[in-house]
C-alpha positions in Angstrom: -70.4 30.6 -21.8 -70.2 26.9 -21.8 -72.8 24.5 -20.3 -72.7 23.2 -16.7 -73.4 19.7 -18.2 -71.4 18.6 -21.0 -72.1 15.1 -22.7 -69.7 12.9 -24.8 -71.9 10.6 -26.9 -69.8 7.9 -28.5 -70.9 5.6 -31.4 -68.8 2.3 -31.3 -68.0 -0.5 -33.8 -67.5 1.3 -37.0 -65.7 -0.9 -39.4 -67.3 -4.1 -38.3 -70.1 -4.0 -40.9 -71.7 -1.8 -43.4 -74.8 -1.2 -41.1 -72.6 -0.1 -38.4 -70.6 2.4 -40.6 -73.9 3.8 -41.8 -75.4 4.0 -38.5 -72.6 5.6 -36.8 -72.7 8.2 -39.7 -76.3 8.9 -39.2 -76.1 9.1 -35.5 -73.6 12.0 -36.0 -75.0 13.8 -38.8 -78.7 13.5 -37.7 -78.4 12.7 -34.0 -76.5 13.6 -30.9 -73.3 11.4 -31.4 -70.0 13.4 -31.8 -67.2 10.6 -31.6 -67.0 7.4 -33.6 -64.9 4.4 -32.9 -63.4 2.3 -35.5 -62.3 -1.2 -35.4 -59.2 -1.5 -37.5 -59.0 -5.4 -38.1 -62.4 -5.3 -39.7 -63.7 -5.8 -43.1 -65.4 -2.5 -43.5 -62.4 -0.1 -42.6 -62.1 1.4 -46.3 -65.7 2.3 -46.3 -65.4 4.0 -43.0 -62.5 5.9 -44.1 -64.4 7.2 -47.3 -67.4 8.4 -45.4 -65.7 9.8 -42.3 -62.6 11.3 -44.1 -65.2 13.5 -46.2 -66.5 14.8 -42.6 -63.5 16.1 -40.7 -65.9 17.4 -38.1 -66.7 13.9 -36.9 -64.1 12.8 -34.3 -62.6 9.3 -34.6 -61.2 7.1 -32.2 -59.2 3.8 -32.7 -61.2 0.9 -31.1 -58.4 -1.3 -29.9 -59.5 -4.9 -30.7 -58.5 -8.4 -29.3 -61.7 -10.3 -29.5 -64.1 -11.3 -32.3 -67.5 -12.2 -30.4 -69.9 -12.4 -33.3 -70.6 -15.9 -34.7 -71.0 -15.4 -38.6 -68.5 -12.8 -39.1 -64.8 -12.8 -37.7 -61.8 -10.6 -37.7 -58.2 -11.4 -37.2 -55.1 -9.5 -36.1 -53.2 -7.2 -38.4 -50.1 -8.9 -37.4 -48.8 -12.4 -36.9 -50.1 -12.8 -33.5 -50.5 -16.6 -33.0 -50.8 -16.5 -29.3 -54.0 -14.2 -29.7 -56.0 -16.5 -32.1 -58.0 -19.5 -32.5 -57.1 -22.4 -35.0 -58.6 -20.6 -37.9 -56.4 -17.3 -37.2 -59.4 -15.4 -35.8 -59.2 -13.4 -32.7 -61.0 -15.5 -29.8 -64.8 -14.6 -29.1 -64.0 -13.3 -25.5 -61.3 -11.7 -23.6 -62.3 -13.3 -20.4 -64.5 -16.3 -19.4 -68.1 -15.6 -18.5 -70.5 -17.8 -16.5 -72.7 -20.1 -18.8 -70.6 -19.0 -21.9 -68.4 -21.8 -23.5 -67.0 -19.8 -26.2 -63.1 -19.4 -26.2 -61.5 -16.7 -24.2 -58.1 -15.3 -24.5 -57.6 -15.3 -20.8 -57.6 -19.2 -20.9 -54.9 -19.5 -23.5 -51.2 -18.8 -23.4 -51.2 -15.3 -24.9 -47.9 -13.2 -25.1 -47.7 -9.6 -23.9 -45.3 -8.6 -26.6 -47.8 -10.0 -29.3 -50.5 -7.7 -27.9 -48.0 -4.7 -27.8 -47.3 -5.2 -31.5 -50.9 -5.5 -32.4 -51.9 -2.5 -30.6 -49.3 -0.6 -32.3 -50.4 -1.8 -35.9 -53.9 -1.0 -35.1 -52.8 2.4 -33.9 -50.4 3.1 -36.8 -53.1 2.0 -39.4 -55.7 4.0 -37.6 -53.7 7.5 -37.7 -52.7 6.6 -41.3 -56.3 5.8 -42.5 -58.4 8.5 -40.5 -57.7 12.2 -40.9 -59.5 13.0 -37.6 -58.4 10.4 -35.3 -57.8 11.9 -31.8 -57.9 9.2 -29.3 -57.8 5.5 -28.4 -60.8 3.4 -27.0 -61.0 -0.4 -26.4 -63.8 -2.9 -27.8 -65.6 -4.7 -25.0 -64.1 -2.1 -22.6 -65.5 -3.4 -19.4 -63.6 -6.7 -19.9 -60.5 -5.0 -21.3 -60.2 -3.0 -17.9 -60.3 -6.5 -16.1 -58.1 -8.4 -18.3 -54.4 -7.4 -17.5 -53.4 -4.0 -16.1 -50.2 -4.2 -18.2 -52.3 -3.4 -21.2 -52.9 0.1 -19.8 -49.2 0.8 -19.5 -48.6 -0.3 -23.2 -51.6 1.7 -24.5 -50.5 5.0 -22.5 -47.0 4.8 -24.0 -48.4 4.1 -27.5 -50.8 7.1 -27.2 -48.1 9.4 -25.9 -46.0 8.3 -29.0 -48.7 9.1 -31.5 -50.0 12.2 -29.9 -53.5 10.6 -29.2 -55.7 10.8 -26.0 -56.0 7.6 -23.9 -59.4 6.6 -23.1 -59.0 2.9 -23.5 -60.2 2.2 -20.0 -62.8 5.2 -19.7 -60.6 7.4 -17.7 -62.2 10.2 -15.8 -65.7 10.5 -17.2 -68.5 9.2 -15.5 -70.6 6.8 -17.7 -74.4 7.5 -17.8 -76.9 4.8 -18.3 -79.0 5.6 -21.4 -82.0 3.1 -21.1 -82.5 -0.5 -19.8 -81.5 -3.3 -22.4 -84.9 -4.6 -22.5 -87.6 -4.2 -23.9 -85.9 -3.2 -27.1 -88.5 -0.6 -28.3 -87.5 2.9 -29.3 -90.2 4.7 -27.5 -89.2 3.2 -24.2 -85.6 3.9 -24.8 -86.2 7.5 -25.7 -88.4 8.0 -22.5 -85.8 6.5 -20.4 -82.8 8.3 -22.0 -84.7 11.8 -21.5 -85.3 10.9 -17.8 -81.6 10.2 -17.4 -80.6 13.5 -19.0 -82.9 15.2 -16.5 -81.0 13.8 -13.6 -77.6 15.0 -14.6 -75.7 17.3 -12.5 -73.1 19.7 -13.5 -70.0 18.0 -15.1 -68.9 16.0 -18.1 -70.2 12.7 -18.7 -70.1 10.0 -21.5 -72.7 7.8 -23.1 -71.5 4.8 -25.2 -73.7 2.9 -27.7 -73.7 1.0 -31.0 -76.0 2.5 -33.6 -76.7 0.7 -36.8 -79.1 0.8 -39.8 -81.6 -2.0 -40.3 -80.3 -4.5 -42.8 -80.2 -8.2 -43.9 -76.5 -8.1 -43.2 -77.0 -7.0 -39.6 -79.8 -9.5 -39.0 -77.3 -12.2 -39.8 -75.0 -11.2 -37.1 -74.9 -11.7 -33.3 -74.1 -14.5 -30.9 -75.9 -16.7 -28.4 -77.8 -14.2 -26.1 -77.5 -11.4 -28.5 -79.6 -12.9 -31.6 -81.6 -9.6 -31.9 -78.6 -7.5 -32.7 -80.3 -5.9 -35.6 -83.3 -4.5 -33.6 -81.0 -3.6 -30.6 -78.7 -1.4 -32.8 -81.4 0.0 -34.8 -83.4 1.2 -31.7 -80.2 2.7 -30.5 -79.8 4.7 -33.7 -83.5 5.8 -33.7 -82.9 7.0 -30.0 -79.8 9.0 -30.6 -81.7 10.6 -33.7 -84.9 11.1 -31.7 -86.6 14.8 -31.9 -87.5 14.5 -28.4 -84.0 13.3 -27.2 -82.5 16.4 -29.2 -85.2 18.7 -27.8 -84.4 17.6 -24.2 -80.6 18.1 -24.9 -81.2 21.4 -26.3 -83.8 22.6 -23.5 -81.4 21.6 -20.6 -78.7 23.4 -22.5 -76.4 20.2 -22.5 -73.3 20.9 -24.5 -72.7 17.9 -26.7 -68.7 17.4 -27.2 -66.2 15.1 -28.7 -63.1 13.6 -27.5 -61.3 16.7 -29.0 -63.1 19.2 -26.8 -61.7 17.5 -23.9 
């Protein structure tokens, strides 16, 4: 008999750097993550394909990307999408403007819907070609994606139907649980908070999304204003997902860990 509580733990941003690839893999093999989202325009996709295609039990999602928010590493469209990029040819840092954030936003330029559609198609085509276990589509910076333009949802739904993928670009249907407060970024505090939240779950299916990564000099160089401690944040995320106490709590509560394929 299946559990009354099912939890889909999703590891985001594979492909963005080596530290993220290694962290997402570790979170699946030695932690509670069951699905990994890959960003197709990024530099570390070939490495992600190498490590995840060897392990078909790990569910893969195509993490549609229209922004490049970090300061010291950038990615650009797979297509000649001139309306979606800055003067250097990179995706803009933001989808929508934020109060107190002076970085460029796609919302504030004359972007073209046909170029977005072509870029989404290119990312999905490359994703299903590259990853044997691709089952679904998600969205990078999903909270901003959902508010950006409702027409994106129509484009994504049509592409998912065409390619036989589940559409979860806007988090359809599953309540998203909070794992832990954003600060302080200490593993023991996050583990305790995450276990407390698991104890409060009622019968149903939930999703938890985070960004595990291993510690590295590479990751320490990344980030942006307001997120300078990205290496500590993403490493403590990984350590939380691998925590023996978290895994013990999941088992004791009889929580069924699932992937998108199980939906």
